[in-house]
C-alpha positions as CSV (number, residue, x, y, z in Angstrom):
1,M,32.6,6.1,17.8
2,A,34.5,8.5,20.0
3,N,32.3,10.7,22.1
4,P,29.4,11.0,19.6
5,K,26.8,13.6,20.1
6,N,23.4,12.2,21.0
7,Y,20.2,13.0,19.1
8,D,16.6,11.6,18.9
9,V,16.5,11.4,15.1
10,A,19.0,11.7,12.3
11,F,17.5,12.7,9.0
12,C,19.8,11.9,6.1
13,G,19.3,13.2,2.6
14,N,20.5,15.8,0.1
15,Y,19.2,19.3,0.2
16,T,17.2,20.0,-3.0
17,K,16.9,23.4,-4.6
18,D,13.2,23.2,-5.8
19,T,11.2,24.8,-8.5
20,I,7.6,23.9,-7.9
21,I,5.1,24.4,-10.8
22,T,1.4,24.0,-10.0
23,P,-1.9,25.1,-11.6
24,D,-1.5,28.2,-9.3
25,G,1.9,29.2,-10.5
26,T,5.6,28.7,-10.0
27,K,7.4,28.9,-6.6
28,Y,11.1,28.5,-5.6
29,V,11.7,26.8,-2.2
30,D,14.4,25.0,-0.2
31,G,13.5,21.3,-0.4
32,G,14.8,17.9,0.4
33,G,13.0,15.3,2.5
34,M,15.4,15.8,5.5
35,N,14.4,19.5,5.5
36,Y,10.7,19.0,5.9
37,A,11.1,16.0,8.3
38,A,13.6,17.7,10.6
39,H,11.6,20.9,11.0
40,A,8.5,18.9,11.9
41,S,10.5,16.8,14.4
42,K,11.9,19.9,16.1
43,K,8.6,21.6,16.3
44,L,7.2,18.5,18.1
45,G,9.9,18.9,20.8
46,A,12.5,16.3,19.6
47,N,16.3,16.9,19.2
48,P,16.9,16.0,15.5
49,V,20.1,16.3,13.4
50,V,20.3,16.7,9.6
51,V,23.0,15.0,7.5
52,T,23.1,16.4,4.0
53,R,25.2,17.4,1.0
54,L,24.9,20.7,-0.9
55,N,26.8,23.5,-2.7
56,K,28.4,26.1,-0.6
57,E,26.4,28.8,-2.2
58,D,23.3,27.3,-0.5
59,D,24.7,27.3,3.0
60,H,21.8,29.6,4.0
61,V,20.0,26.2,4.4
62,V,22.5,25.2,7.1
63,K,22.1,28.5,8.8
64,K,18.3,28.0,8.8
65,F,18.6,24.7,10.5
66,E,20.9,26.2,13.1
67,A,18.6,29.2,13.6
68,A,15.8,26.6,14.3
69,G,18.0,24.8,16.9
70,I,18.7,21.9,14.5
71,D,22.3,20.7,14.2
72,C,23.3,20.1,10.5
73,I,26.2,17.9,9.4
74,A,26.8,19.2,5.9
75,E,29.3,18.2,3.2
76,F,29.8,20.8,0.5
77,T,29.7,19.6,-3.1
78,P,30.2,21.0,-6.6
79,S,26.4,21.2,-7.1
80,S,23.3,21.1,-5.0
81,T,20.6,18.8,-6.1
82,L,18.5,21.0,-8.5
83,M,14.9,19.7,-8.8
84,T,11.8,20.8,-10.7
85,L,8.5,19.4,-9.5
86,E,5.6,19.9,-11.9
87,Y,2.0,19.2,-10.8
88,K,-0.2,19.6,-13.9
89,T,-3.4,18.9,-11.9
90,R,-4.5,19.0,-8.3
91,D,-3.9,15.3,-7.8
92,L,-1.0,15.2,-5.3
93,D,0.1,11.7,-6.5
94,Q,0.7,12.8,-10.1
95,R,3.7,14.9,-10.9
96,N,6.7,15.1,-13.2
97,L,10.2,15.5,-11.8
98,Y,13.3,16.9,-13.4
99,V,16.9,17.2,-12.1
100,K,19.6,19.4,-13.5
101,G,22.4,18.6,-10.9
102,T,23.0,16.3,-8.0
103,A,25.0,16.5,-4.7
104,G,26.2,12.9,-4.8
105,T,26.1,10.1,-2.2
106,I,25.7,10.3,1.6
107,T,28.3,7.9,3.2
108,P,28.1,6.2,6.6
109,S,31.2,8.1,7.7
110,Q,29.1,11.3,7.7
111,L,27.4,9.9,10.8
112,D,30.6,9.0,12.6
113,E,30.1,11.6,15.3
114,I,26.4,11.0,15.6
115,D,24.5,8.7,17.9
116,A,20.7,8.7,17.2
117,K,17.8,6.6,18.4
118,V,16.3,6.7,14.9
119,I,18.1,7.1,11.6
120,V,15.9,8.1,8.7
121,T,16.9,8.4,5.0
122,N,14.9,10.9,3.0
123,S,16.7,10.7,-0.3
124,S,15.2,12.0,-3.6
125,L,16.7,9.7,-6.2
126,R,18.8,6.6,-6.6
127,G,22.4,6.9,-5.7
128,E,22.0,9.3,-2.8
129,I,21.9,6.5,-0.3
130,E,23.3,3.0,-1.0
131,L,22.9,-0.5,0.4
132,E,26.2,-0.2,2.3
133,F,24.7,2.6,4.3
134,F,22.0,0.4,5.8
135,K,24.4,-2.4,6.4
136,K,26.6,-0.1,8.5
137,M,23.8,1.5,10.4
138,R,22.3,-1.9,11.2
139,E,25.5,-2.6,13.1
140,R,24.5,0.0,15.6
141,K,22.7,-1.4,18.7
142,G,19.1,-0.5,19.4
143,V,18.7,2.0,16.5
144,L,15.4,2.2,14.5
145,L,16.1,2.4,10.8
146,S,13.7,4.1,8.4
147,A,13.8,4.8,4.6
148,D,11.6,6.3,1.9
149,V,11.3,4.2,-1.2
150,Q,11.3,7.3,-3.5
151,G,15.1,7.5,-3.1
152,F,15.5,4.1,-4.7
153,I,12.9,3.8,-7.5
154,R,13.5,7.3,-8.9
155,V,16.3,7.1,-11.4
156,L,17.9,10.0,-13.3
157,R,17.9,9.5,-17.1
158,G,19.1,12.7,-18.7
159,E,17.3,15.4,-16.7
160,S,14.1,13.3,-16.1
161,L,13.4,11.2,-13.0
162,V,11.7,8.0,-14.0
163,Y,10.6,4.9,-12.1
164,E,12.8,1.8,-12.6
165,P,12.7,-1.6,-10.9
166,W,14.5,-1.7,-7.6
167,T,16.7,-4.8,-7.7
168,E,18.1,-4.2,-4.2
169,M,14.7,-3.8,-2.6
170,E,14.9,-7.1,-0.6
171,A,18.5,-6.5,0.4
172,V,17.6,-3.0,1.8
173,L,14.2,-3.8,3.3
174,K,15.6,-6.6,5.5
175,H,17.6,-4.0,7.4
176,L,14.6,-1.6,8.0
177,D,12.2,-1.1,10.9
178,I,10.0,1.5,9.3
179,L,9.3,2.1,5.5
180,K,7.7,5.1,3.9
181,S,6.0,4.7,0.5
182,D,3.2,6.5,-1.4
183,A,0.4,4.7,-3.2
184,V,1.9,5.2,-6.7
185,E,5.3,3.8,-5.6
186,A,3.6,0.9,-3.8
187,E,1.6,-0.2,-6.8
188,Y,4.8,0.1,-9.0
189,L,6.9,-2.0,-6.6
190,T,4.3,-4.5,-5.3
191,G,1.8,-4.7,-8.2
192,E,-1.0,-4.1,-5.7
193,K,-3.5,-1.3,-6.1
194,D,-4.9,-2.2,-2.7
195,I,-2.8,-0.2,-0.2
196,E,-3.3,-2.7,2.7
197,K,-2.1,-5.6,0.5
198,A,0.9,-3.4,-0.7
199,A,1.8,-2.6,2.9
200,R,1.8,-6.3,3.8
201,F,4.0,-7.1,0.8
202,Y,6.5,-4.6,2.1
203,A,6.2,-5.8,5.7
204,N,6.9,-9.4,4.7
205,M,10.3,-8.2,3.4
206,G,11.5,-6.8,6.8
207,P,10.1,-3.5,8.0
208,K,7.3,-4.2,10.4
209,E,5.9,-0.6,10.2
210,I,4.8,0.9,7.0
211,I,3.8,4.5,6.4
212,L,1.8,4.6,3.1
213,T,0.5,8.0,2.0
214,H,-2.1,8.5,-0.7
215,S,-4.0,11.5,-2.0
216,D,-6.6,11.3,0.7
217,G,-4.6,10.3,3.7
218,V,-2.2,7.9,5.3
219,L,-2.2,4.2,6.1
220,I,-0.1,3.0,9.1
221,H,0.5,-0.7,9.0
222,A,2.0,-2.1,12.2
223,D,2.0,-5.3,14.1
224,G,-0.2,-6.8,11.4
225,K,-2.9,-4.2,11.8
226,D,-4.0,-1.3,9.6
227,Y,-4.8,2.2,10.8
228,H,-6.3,4.6,8.3
229,Y,-6.3,8.4,8.7
230,T,-7.8,10.9,6.3
231,F,-6.0,14.2,5.7
232,H,-8.1,17.3,6.4
233,A,-6.5,20.3,4.8
234,E,-8.2,23.5,3.7
235,S,-5.8,24.1,0.9
236,M,-3.0,22.3,-1.0
237,A,-0.7,25.3,-1.3
238,G,2.2,23.5,0.5
239,R,1.7,20.0,-1.1
240,S,5.5,19.5,-1.7
241,G,7.1,17.9,1.4
242,R,3.8,16.1,2.4
243,G,5.3,12.6,2.7
244,D,8.5,13.9,4.4
245,T,6.6,15.8,7.0
246,C,4.5,12.7,7.6
247,V,7.6,10.5,8.2
248,G,9.3,13.1,10.3
249,T,6.3,13.3,12.6
250,Y,5.7,9.6,12.8
251,V,9.2,8.6,13.7
252,T,9.4,11.4,16.2
253,K,6.2,10.4,17.9
254,R,7.2,6.7,17.8
255,L,9.8,7.5,20.4
256,T,7.0,7.9,23.0
257,L,3.8,6.5,21.4
258,E,2.5,3.3,19.9
259,P,2.0,3.2,16.1
260,K,-1.7,3.9,16.2
261,E,-1.3,7.1,18.2
262,A,1.9,8.2,16.3
263,G,-0.2,7.8,13.1
264,K,-2.8,10.3,14.4
265,W,0.0,12.9,14.9
266,A,1.4,12.2,11.5
267,A,-2.0,12.7,9.8
268,A,-2.7,15.9,11.7
269,V,0.7,17.6,11.2
270,T,0.7,16.6,7.5
271,S,-2.8,18.0,7.0
272,L,-1.7,21.4,8.6
273,K,1.6,21.4,6.7
274,V,0.1,21.0,3.2
275,E,-2.0,24.2,3.7
276,K,1.2,26.3,3.6
277,L,4.3,26.3,1.4
278,G,7.6,25.4,3.2
279,V,8.3,23.5,6.3
280,F,5.8,22.8,9.1
281,D,5.8,25.8,11.5
282,R,2.4,25.7,13.2
283,P,1.9,25.5,17.1
284,V,1.7,22.1,18.7
285,M,-1.5,23.2,20.5
286,L,-3.1,23.5,17.1
287,V,-2.0,19.9,16.2
288,E,-3.5,18.7,19.5
289,A,-6.8,20.4,18.8
290,F,-6.8,19.0,15.3
291,I,-6.4,15.4,16.6
292,Q,-9.2,16.0,19.1
293,K,-11.4,17.2,16.2
294,Y,-10.7,14.6,13.6
295,Y,-8.9,11.5,15.0
296,L,-10.6,10.5,18.2
297,D,-11.4,6.8,18.2
């Protein structure tokens, strides 16, 4: 790696052009896990970089990152990933997903000029990030590797995203330090309804820290211990991007804090984010006050 640029966290995943349908109506937003995660990370004072793929017509997204002080390594493709997220009820864990176009696979070479303390994959469906990516990143010394299971069990069949068994789960997880899952994905992959048991199942395959979100909050499993935090949001107007914001906050705070404390920040930022559509943009002072109110031991 010749003269790479240094960052705190690299968030890797395709931009998604989202249509969000809820009981309150239909909205159109710029999505993608890396989008929500990177903005939360930046707001918390880190120096993140985004690695993504999208159609040139959507390069306003790149400009948005740059305007926020976030470097963006973008590869332009024939189509952006075009996603529809349909929530028929107010249960955040239940939704239907449809995809009408994809931006392809992020390759290790897209990170050739990047040196980051943490590398996070926030992919939306299978094929965006492949096993070879983790093998290559694991060769880097002292890097924390994190991934979200949604990008591996969601498989595109026609225009529908459906869950399918993840045959490479063990091969990928052995390379990871931090894994993000939600409760529905966890039950599907581990067979466990009990989220603490599901987290241990994951941890036994490699990643020692598990971020497991559910409709009421987040479980952080680390060093064999479980830390539960309830979300406290006054509305769910910005429910899309919940898990990605949680990951972005957690990995950013793990640069300076232990898992238990990083989990408090993740729960607080996520609670405040879901009250508002789009990326997290609230003052850090508000997060600190939120932690004082809800998450003191």
